[in-house]
C-alpha positions, 0 to 999 in steps of 0.5 A, spaced: 577 503 393 573 497 393 576 495 400 574 502 402 567 502 399 566 495 403 568 498 409 563 503 409 557 499 406 559 494 412 558 499 417 552 502 414 549 495 414 551 494 422 548 501 424 541 499 420 540 493 423 542 496 430 536 501 429 532 496 427 532 491 433 533 497 438 525 498 439 525 490 441 531 490 445 528 496 449 521 493 450 525 487 453 529 492 458 523 496 460 517 492 462 511 496 462 509 500 468 505 497 474 498 499 474 495 501 480 488 503 482 488 508 488 481 507 491 480 513 496 475 518 499 470 518 505 470 520 512 475 524 517 481 525 512 483 530 507 483 525 501 482 530 496 490 532 497 492 526 499 490 522 493 495 527 489 501 526 494 500 518 494 500 518 486 506 523 485 510 520 491 509 512 488 510 514 481 516 518 482 519 512 486 517 506 482 515 504 474 508 505 476 502 509 474 497 510 479 490 511 477 485 514 482 478 513 484 475 518 489 469 520 492 468 527 495 463 524 500 466 526 507 462 521 510 462 513 513 459 511 507 462 514 501 459 513 494 465 509 491 463 506 484 467 500 486 461 498 490 457 492 487 462 492 481 466 485 483 470 486 477 473 493 479 480 491 479 480 488 472 486 490 468 490 492 474 496 489 478 495 492 485 489 495 488 491 501 494 485 501 499 485 508 502 478 509 503 474 511 510 468 507 509 467 504 516 459 504 515 459 500 509 457 493 512 453 490 507 456 483 506 455 482 499 458 489 498 464 487 502 465 480 498 465 485 492 470 489 494 474 483 496 473 479 490 479 481 486 484 479 492 481 473 492 482 472 485 490 473 486 490 481 485 495 484 490 493 489 495 496 495 499 492 498 505 493 505 508 491 507 515 483 508 515 482 502 510 483 498 517 477 500 519 472 499 513 467 494 512 466 492 519 460 490 522 457 485 528 462 485 534 468 488 531 471 491 537 472 484 540 476 478 536 473 476 530 472 468 529 476 466 523 471 464 517 465 468 521 461 473 516 464 479 519 472 476 519 473 476 512 476 483 511 480 482 517 483 476 514 485 479 508 488 485 512 492 480 517 490 484 523 484 486 526 484 493 528 478 497 532 480 504 534 485 509 536 487 514 541 488 521 541 493 524 536 500 524 539 507 522 536 508 515 534 516 512 535 516 507 529 521 502 530 522 497 524 522 490 528 524 486 522 530 490 519 532 484 514 525 484 510 525 487 503 520 492 505 524 494 511 531 493 510 535 500 510 529 504 512 531 508 518 526 508 525 523 515 525 518 519 530 512 522 527 508 528 528 502 528 532 498 522 529 493 516 530 495 510 533 491 504 531 490 498 536 491 491 534 485 487 537 488 481 534 494 479 529 492 473 524 497 467 523 498 469 516 501 476 518 508 478 519 510 484 522 515 489 520 514 495 524 512 497 531 509 504 533 510 506 541 505 512 543 505 515 550 498 517 552 498 523 557 493 525 562 490 532 562 495 534 566 500 533 561 503 527 564 505 520 561 499 516 563 501 509 559 504 507 553 501 504 547 505 499 543 502 496 536 504 493 530 504 499 524 506 495 518 506 488 516 505 483 510 500 478 509 499 472 505 491 472 504 488 465 502 495 462 501 496 466 495 495 474 495 500 478 497 497 484 502 501 490 505 498 494 510 500 500 514 496 504 519 500 510 519 497 516 515 492 520 518 495 527 516 497 530 510 504 532 513 505 525 514 503 522 508 507 527 504 513 525 508 519 522 504 520 516 509 512 514 509 512 514 501 518 510 501 515 505 505 508 505 502 512 504 495 516 499 497 509 495 500 507 496 493 513 493 489 513 487 494 505 486 493 507 485 486 513 481 487 517 487 484 522 488 490 529 485 491 531 482 497 536 489 498 529 493 498 531 496 491 526 495 485 527 489 481 530 491 474 525 495 470 521 497 476 526 503 479 524 510 477 
């Protein structure tokens, strides 16, 4: 009888101790979600829909929470509350720029937008973010260090415009990179293809896009070949991922696009393994 009692007591003690330490072990095995801030709004895009598509797409693919700052202003000077607030990124692991603010050109305001990234907070930039915060002769290659080069140095590529909407054939040119490994080439619907005025030495191309431009008779006139996805190391410390794709809702909601963007977010935060899978605790 004594032996039976001792065995039951021992098993109860083990269960009790296990329950007591499980929350601590769980906390170690399940890191806190990445905190991402999506900044969106401005001219020329359906940001009211796209912000929700991006939030749902990223959160369903990674252990992340996406907060949103959205301006319903449909102009090139959206009233985003980050302007004049260089500490807007406080408490976040990564900032996703998806705004279209082509005429926000005050160098002091632009410096405030860049401030968190200069302090090491990673960035992800989508589509029209490439055409924001520009002034001076931005259609010509800017000089590194010039007043109007700061946003482009952060991005890693300078772009100034796009042609008509036509399908873009996307080809991953670095298939061994953690962001692009295993991702299949695809052809988009009719989309805007952003030019590359110049590529900075800090940028590393992941994918190119080719787009056939037709004349009025519908005959092929020329083919544009530009980088459409890349990584950049800003000021030798800050990880920055960008893609110029993402004008139309159908493209933004495409699973292939959301896979690419989510990998870009994870890479920027150093939460992506070499095989393209999220590091332990950051998969969904």
